[in-house]
C-alpha positions as a LaTeX table, in Angstrom:
\begin{tabular}{lrrr}
\hline
Residue & $x$ (\AA) & $y$ (\AA) & $z$ (\AA) \\
\hline
Met1 & $-15.56$ & 34.44 & $-0.49$ \\
Asp2 & $-12.20$ & 36.22 & $-0.47$ \\
Ala3 & $-8.79$ & 34.90 & 0.63 \\
Ala4 & $-9.19$ & 36.36 & 4.14 \\
Glu5 & $-12.37$ & 34.29 & 4.63 \\
Asp6 & $-10.98$ & 31.17 & 2.95 \\
Pro7 & $-7.34$ & 30.81 & 4.00 \\
Ala8 & $-4.98$ & 28.39 & 2.24 \\
Phe9 & $-3.84$ & 27.08 & 5.61 \\
Phe10 & $-4.65$ & 27.13 & 9.30 \\
Thr11 & $-2.43$ & 27.28 & 12.35 \\
Ala12 & $-2.07$ & 23.98 & 14.18 \\
Leu13 & $-0.46$ & 23.08 & 17.50 \\
Thr14 & 0.54 & 19.68 & 18.87 \\
Glu15 & 0.36 & 18.75 & 22.53 \\
Pro16 & 2.08 & 18.04 & 24.83 \\
Asp17 & 5.19 & 19.33 & 23.03 \\
Gly18 & 3.73 & 22.63 & 21.80 \\
Gln19 & 5.03 & 22.36 & 18.22 \\
Gln20 & 3.27 & 24.65 & 15.74 \\
Phe21 & 2.81 & 24.02 & 12.02 \\
Asp22 & 0.82 & 25.29 & 9.04 \\
Ala23 & $-2.11$ & 22.94 & 8.38 \\
Trp24 & $-2.79$ & 23.27 & 4.66 \\
Arg25 & $-6.47$ & 23.04 & 3.72 \\
Gln26 & $-5.88$ & 20.72 & 0.73 \\
Gln27 & $-3.52$ & 18.19 & 2.34 \\
Ser28 & $-3.77$ & 15.80 & 5.25 \\
Leu29 & $-2.71$ & 16.90 & 8.71 \\
Leu30 & 0.06 & 14.30 & 8.63 \\
Ala31 & 1.48 & 15.72 & 5.37 \\
Ser32 & 1.36 & 19.23 & 6.87 \\
Met33 & 3.09 & 18.01 & 10.03 \\
Glu34 & 5.86 & 16.42 & 7.99 \\
Gln35 & 6.29 & 19.63 & 5.97 \\
Gly36 & 6.54 & 21.53 & 9.25 \\
Ser37 & 9.14 & 19.10 & 10.67 \\
Val38 & 6.76 & 17.82 & 13.35 \\
Asp39 & 7.66 & 14.28 & 14.43 \\
Trp40 & 4.39 & 12.26 & 14.52 \\
Pro41 & 4.06 & 8.47 & 14.35 \\
Ser42 & 2.62 & 7.07 & 11.11 \\
Ser43 & 2.50 & 3.95 & 9.01 \\
Cys44 & $-0.27$ & 3.09 & 6.52 \\
Arg45 & $-1.36$ & 6.62 & 5.49 \\
Asn46 & $-4.85$ & 5.42 & 4.56 \\
Gly47 & $-6.75$ & 5.51 & 7.86 \\
Thr48 & $-6.63$ & 1.85 & 8.81 \\
Cys49 & $-3.57$ & 1.09 & 10.98 \\
Arg50 & $-4.28$ & 3.80 & 13.63 \\
Thr51 & $-0.58$ & 4.45 & 14.27 \\
Cys52 & $-1.11$ & 8.21 & 13.85 \\
Ile53 & $-4.21$ & 8.48 & 16.08 \\
Gly54 & $-4.56$ & 11.70 & 18.04 \\
Gln55 & $-7.17$ & 13.61 & 19.97 \\
Leu56 & $-8.51$ & 16.86 & 18.59 \\
Leu57 & $-8.52$ & 19.23 & 21.57 \\
Asp58 & $-9.66$ & 22.26 & 19.61 \\
Gly59 & $-10.78$ & 22.93 & 16.02 \\
Gln60 & $-12.42$ & 20.91 & 13.26 \\
Val61 & $-11.33$ & 18.42 & 10.61 \\
Arg62 & $-12.98$ & 16.71 & 7.66 \\
Tyr63 & $-12.37$ & 13.40 & 5.94 \\
Glu64 & $-12.38$ & 12.67 & 2.22 \\
Ile65 & $-12.90$ & 8.95 & 2.84 \\
Glu66 & $-16.31$ & 7.68 & 3.89 \\
Trp67 & $-15.29$ & 6.21 & 7.25 \\
Pro68 & $-11.77$ & 6.34 & 8.67 \\
Gly69 & $-10.62$ & 3.58 & 11.03 \\
Leu70 & $-12.27$ & 5.08 & 14.13 \\
Ser71 & $-15.16$ & 3.74 & 16.18 \\
Ala72 & $-18.22$ & 5.93 & 16.71 \\
Glu73 & $-17.16$ & 6.33 & 20.34 \\
Glu74 & $-13.68$ & 7.48 & 19.35 \\
Lys75 & $-15.09$ & 10.05 & 16.94 \\
Ile76 & $-17.39$ & 11.39 & 19.68 \\
Ala77 & $-14.36$ & 11.57 & 22.02 \\
Gly78 & $-12.51$ & 13.71 & 19.47 \\
Cys79 & $-10.08$ & 11.12 & 18.13 \\
Val80 & $-8.74$ & 11.76 & 14.63 \\
Leu81 & $-6.44$ & 10.05 & 12.16 \\
Pro82 & $-4.12$ & 12.78 & 10.85 \\
Cys83 & $-3.11$ & 10.69 & 7.82 \\
Val84 & $-6.62$ & 11.13 & 6.35 \\
Ala85 & $-7.92$ & 14.21 & 8.25 \\
Tyr86 & $-7.97$ & 17.64 & 6.60 \\
Pro87 & $-8.16$ & 20.87 & 8.63 \\
Cys88 & $-11.26$ & 23.08 & 8.58 \\
Ser89 & $-10.02$ & 25.57 & 11.20 \\
Asp90 & $-7.08$ & 26.36 & 13.46 \\
Leu91 & $-6.61$ & 23.33 & 15.69 \\
Thr92 & $-4.81$ & 21.68 & 18.58 \\
Leu93 & $-3.97$ & 17.98 & 18.36 \\
Lys94 & $-2.79$ & 15.78 & 21.23 \\
Arg95 & $-0.61$ & 12.77 & 20.50 \\
Gly96 & $-2.38$ & 9.44 & 21.13 \\
Ser97 & $-5.98$ & 8.71 & 22.04 \\
Leu98 & $-7.81$ & 9.04 & 25.35 \\
\hline
\end{tabular}
C-alpha cells in the first residue's frame, strides 16, 4: 500500500459550526481537534465520563480499547467518544448525542 492509499491523516468536519481539522490516523480525534484549535468539551480522556460524546454523521472510526463508555444502542445510532476514537476515513462529527 502506498502513501496515497494509506494517508497519514483524514479531513474531518464538526457540525453545527463547520470547523475543519486534520484527523491524524495514529491519534485520537480529540487530540487532533485540539491540534487543529477546535473547541470540543472533554474531561477524562479515557472513554468513561462521556463529556466528549458526539454523533458520527459520516465516516468511520476505530477504538483501541475493548469497549468505550457507549451503550450498544448509542453505537448503533452513531455515537462516538472522540477521546478514544481514531479515524479510519474522512468524517463529519456532530457535537453531542442524539
